[in-house]
C-alpha positions as CSV (number, residue, x, y, z in Angstrom):
1,X,-83.9,-102.2,142.7
2,X,-82.5,-100.3,145.7
3,X,-83.5,-101.2,149.2
4,X,-82.5,-99.4,152.4
5,X,-83.1,-99.6,156.0
6,X,-82.5,-97.1,158.8
7,X,-83.5,-96.9,162.5
8,X,-84.4,-93.3,162.6
9,X,-84.3,-92.9,166.4
10,X,-87.7,-91.9,167.9
11,X,-88.5,-88.2,168.4
12,X,-88.7,-87.5,172.1
13,X,-85.4,-89.2,173.0
14,X,-83.1,-87.1,175.2
15,X,-80.5,-86.7,172.6
16,X,-79.3,-83.1,173.1
17,X,-77.8,-81.7,169.8
18,X,-79.3,-84.8,168.0
19,X,-82.9,-84.5,168.8
20,X,-85.1,-85.0,165.8
21,X,-85.8,-81.2,165.3
22,X,-82.1,-80.5,164.9
23,X,-81.2,-83.4,162.6
24,X,-84.5,-83.7,160.7
25,X,-83.3,-81.7,157.6
26,X,-80.1,-83.5,157.3
27,X,-81.7,-86.8,157.7
28,X,-84.4,-86.0,155.1
29,X,-81.7,-84.9,152.6
30,X,-79.7,-88.1,153.1
31,X,-82.8,-90.1,152.5
32,X,-83.5,-88.3,149.4
33,X,-79.9,-88.8,148.2
34,X,-80.0,-92.5,148.9
35,X,-83.1,-92.7,146.6
36,X,-84.2,-96.1,147.5
37,X,-87.1,-97.8,145.8
38,X,-88.1,-99.5,149.0
39,X,-87.1,-97.8,152.4
40,X,-87.6,-99.3,155.9
41,X,-87.5,-97.1,159.0
42,X,-87.5,-98.4,162.5
43,X,-88.5,-96.4,165.6
44,X,-90.6,-93.6,163.6
45,X,-93.4,-92.1,165.6
46,X,-96.3,-90.4,164.1
47,X,-94.9,-86.9,163.5
48,X,-91.7,-88.3,162.0
49,X,-93.9,-90.6,159.6
50,X,-95.6,-87.3,158.6
51,X,-92.4,-85.5,158.1
52,X,-91.0,-88.4,155.8
53,X,-94.1,-88.6,153.8
54,X,-94.4,-84.9,153.4
55,X,-90.9,-84.9,152.1
56,X,-91.4,-87.8,149.6
57,X,-95.2,-87.6,148.7
58,X,-94.3,-89.6,145.6
59,X,-93.9,-92.7,147.7
60,X,-96.5,-94.9,149.4
61,X,-96.3,-95.2,153.1
62,X,-97.2,-98.3,155.1
63,X,-97.0,-97.9,158.9
64,X,-98.7,-99.1,162.1
65,X,-98.2,-97.9,165.7
66,X,-97.0,-100.8,167.8
67,X,-98.9,-99.8,171.0
68,X,-102.4,-99.5,169.5
69,X,-102.3,-101.0,166.0
70,X,-103.0,-97.6,164.6
71,X,-100.8,-94.7,165.3
72,X,-99.6,-94.8,168.9
73,X,-96.1,-95.6,169.6
74,X,-93.1,-96.5,167.4
75,X,-93.6,-98.1,164.0
76,X,-91.7,-99.9,161.5
77,X,-92.5,-97.6,158.5
78,X,-92.1,-98.9,154.8
79,X,-91.9,-96.3,152.0
80,X,-92.3,-97.7,148.5
81,X,-92.0,-96.3,145.0
82,X,-95.1,-96.0,143.2
83,X,-93.8,-97.9,140.3
84,X,-94.8,-100.9,142.5
85,X,-98.5,-101.8,143.1
86,X,-99.4,-102.5,146.7
87,X,-101.4,-105.7,146.7
88,X,-101.6,-106.3,150.5
89,X,-100.1,-105.0,153.8
90,X,-100.3,-105.5,157.5
91,X,-98.5,-105.7,160.8
92,X,-98.1,-108.5,163.3
93,X,-96.8,-108.5,166.9
94,X,-93.6,-110.4,167.8
95,X,-95.4,-112.2,170.7
96,X,-97.3,-115.3,171.5
97,X,-100.4,-113.2,170.3
98,X,-99.3,-111.8,166.9
99,X,-102.6,-110.2,166.0
100,X,-103.0,-108.3,169.4
101,X,-101.8,-104.8,169.5
102,X,-99.4,-104.0,172.2
103,X,-98.8,-107.6,173.1
104,X,-95.4,-108.6,174.7
105,X,-93.7,-112.0,175.1
106,X,-90.7,-113.9,175.8
107,X,-89.1,-111.5,178.3
108,X,-89.0,-108.7,175.7
109,X,-88.3,-105.2,177.1
110,X,-91.2,-103.7,175.1
111,X,-93.6,-104.2,172.3
112,X,-92.1,-105.4,169.0
113,X,-93.6,-105.7,165.6
114,X,-93.1,-106.5,162.0
115,X,-94.8,-104.6,159.2
116,X,-95.2,-106.0,155.7
117,X,-96.2,-105.1,152.3
118,X,-96.9,-107.4,149.3
119,X,-95.9,-105.6,146.0
120,X,-96.2,-106.3,142.4
121,X,-93.6,-105.0,139.9
122,X,-92.3,-105.8,136.5
123,X,-90.7,-109.1,137.6
124,X,-93.8,-110.4,139.7
125,X,-94.7,-110.3,143.3
126,X,-92.4,-109.4,146.2
127,X,-93.0,-109.6,149.9
128,X,-91.2,-107.1,152.0
129,X,-91.1,-107.1,155.9
130,X,-89.6,-104.3,158.1
131,X,-88.9,-105.3,161.7
132,X,-87.4,-104.2,164.9
133,X,-86.3,-107.0,167.5
134,X,-85.9,-106.7,171.1
135,X,-82.6,-105.3,172.6
136,X,-82.6,-107.4,175.9
137,X,-84.1,-110.9,175.3
138,X,-82.2,-113.4,173.3
139,X,-85.3,-115.7,173.6
140,X,-87.4,-113.0,172.2
141,X,-85.2,-112.6,169.2
142,X,-85.0,-116.3,168.7
143,X,-88.8,-116.6,168.7
144,X,-89.2,-113.5,166.5
145,X,-86.9,-115.2,163.9
146,X,-89.0,-118.3,164.0
147,X,-92.3,-116.4,163.9
148,X,-91.2,-114.5,160.9
149,X,-90.0,-117.5,159.2
150,X,-93.5,-119.0,159.5
151,X,-95.1,-115.9,158.1
152,X,-92.8,-116.1,155.1
153,X,-93.4,-119.8,154.5
154,X,-97.1,-119.6,154.5
155,X,-98.9,-120.1,151.2
156,X,-99.7,-116.3,151.3
157,X,-99.7,-113.6,153.9
158,X,-103.5,-113.8,154.2
159,X,-103.3,-117.5,154.9
160,X,-100.7,-117.3,157.5
161,X,-101.4,-119.4,160.7
162,X,-99.0,-118.2,163.5
163,X,-96.8,-121.0,165.1
164,X,-97.7,-123.4,162.3
165,X,-94.8,-125.2,160.7
166,X,-94.9,-124.9,156.8
167,X,-92.7,-127.4,155.0
168,X,-93.5,-127.3,151.3
169,X,-92.9,-123.7,150.2
170,X,-89.5,-122.4,149.1
171,X,-89.1,-118.7,150.3
172,X,-88.0,-116.9,147.2
173,X,-89.2,-113.4,146.5
174,X,-88.8,-112.0,149.9
175,X,-86.8,-109.1,151.6
176,X,-86.6,-108.6,155.4
177,X,-84.8,-105.8,156.9
178,X,-84.6,-103.8,159.9
179,X,-83.0,-103.4,163.3
180,X,-82.4,-106.9,164.7
181,X,-80.4,-106.0,167.8
182,X,-77.9,-108.9,167.1
183,X,-74.7,-109.3,165.2
184,X,-74.2,-111.1,161.8
185,X,-74.3,-114.9,162.2
186,X,-76.3,-114.9,165.4
187,X,-78.6,-117.9,166.0
188,X,-81.6,-115.6,166.0
189,X,-81.0,-114.5,162.5
190,X,-80.5,-118.0,161.3
191,X,-84.0,-118.9,162.2
192,X,-85.3,-116.7,159.4
193,X,-83.9,-119.1,156.8
194,X,-82.9,-116.3,154.4
195,X,-79.6,-115.0,152.7
196,X,-77.8,-112.2,154.4
197,X,-77.0,-109.7,151.6
198,X,-74.0,-108.5,153.3
199,X,-72.5,-112.1,153.7
200,X,-73.4,-113.0,150.2
201,X,-71.3,-110.3,148.8
202,X,-68.5,-111.0,151.2
203,X,-68.8,-107.5,152.6
204,X,-67.0,-106.7,155.9
205,X,-69.5,-106.1,158.8
206,X,-69.3,-102.5,159.6
207,X,-71.0,-100.8,162.5
208,X,-74.6,-99.7,161.8
209,X,-75.3,-98.6,165.5
210,X,-73.0,-95.8,166.8
211,X,-75.0,-94.1,169.3
212,X,-74.1,-90.7,168.3
213,X,-70.7,-91.5,169.3
214,X,-71.8,-92.1,173.0
215,X,-72.1,-95.9,173.1
216,X,-70.1,-98.9,171.6
217,X,-70.5,-99.5,168.1
218,X,-72.3,-102.7,166.9
219,X,-73.5,-104.2,163.5
220,X,-77.0,-105.0,164.3
221,X,-79.0,-103.7,161.1
222,X,-79.4,-106.2,158.3
223,X,-81.1,-106.8,154.9
224,X,-82.0,-110.4,154.1
225,X,-83.5,-111.8,150.9
226,X,-85.0,-115.1,149.7
227,X,-83.6,-117.6,147.3
228,X,-85.3,-115.9,144.3
229,X,-83.2,-112.7,144.8
230,X,-79.6,-112.0,144.2
231,X,-78.0,-108.8,145.7
232,X,-75.6,-106.9,143.4
233,X,-74.2,-104.5,146.1
234,X,-74.4,-103.7,149.8
235,X,-73.0,-100.7,151.6
236,X,-73.2,-99.0,155.0
237,X,-73.6,-95.3,154.8
238,X,-71.8,-93.0,157.2
239,X,-72.4,-89.5,157.9
240,X,-70.8,-86.8,159.9
241,X,-72.6,-85.5,162.0
242,X,-74.6,-88.6,162.1
243,X,-78.3,-88.4,160.8
244,X,-79.4,-91.0,163.5
245,X,-77.9,-93.2,166.2
246,X,-77.8,-95.8,163.4
247,X,-76.3,-95.6,159.9
248,X,-78.4,-96.5,157.0
249,X,-77.7,-99.7,155.0
250,X,-78.4,-100.1,151.4
251,X,-78.6,-103.2,149.2
252,X,-79.1,-103.2,145.4
253,X,-80.8,-106.1,143.4
254,X,-81.6,-106.5,139.7
255,X,-84.6,-104.6,138.4
256,X,-87.9,-105.7,139.9
């Protein structure tokens, strides 16, 4: 099972030679070459979602606009191979009001979300969460980690009560990936209570954000998994010219 994450950089940003219309084809070709079974994209807006789904109609899309809970604003798009059956899906807001579209809390610079899908494959059920954390507020990142942890620890996604502490459930068949806007080992990431696939495999932290060569490089994109999953490989993909201001990251797991 191949899992990949990429902050695709929203269409409409003032990126000069790297605007979406100029890099779209290269980006779609790279996505196809990666060939992930489960792909998470951050910052995708509605026309980018359409472009990706049009290029890969054999995959199921799960997306929700963060501004209105439908299609407005950036999303955390999940694309899933049809060999998996989608059992449930949803989005919650990384705020004090997780079910209120557009809500912002904890000094975050803008609305932040987590989109999830519950899948069934040959090995059983798998919960996948794609998220994009705040870039400015460490408090918001800390609270986002804690909030997602309670979601994962609930008896089931449909039974989740935000802010409630769940003590009994071991978090096993779970993948959480995305742009976390913090480096490996950050306290905010530790609140998730999951394994960092990069660290498990003793992989050196390589830059995932390169800002099209205009900003300092950072390792802020990650793939985490629960105790029931053991990664086989992890790689940071590099492209020249870049396909986004972030580089894709790819983790491989045993067949699911």
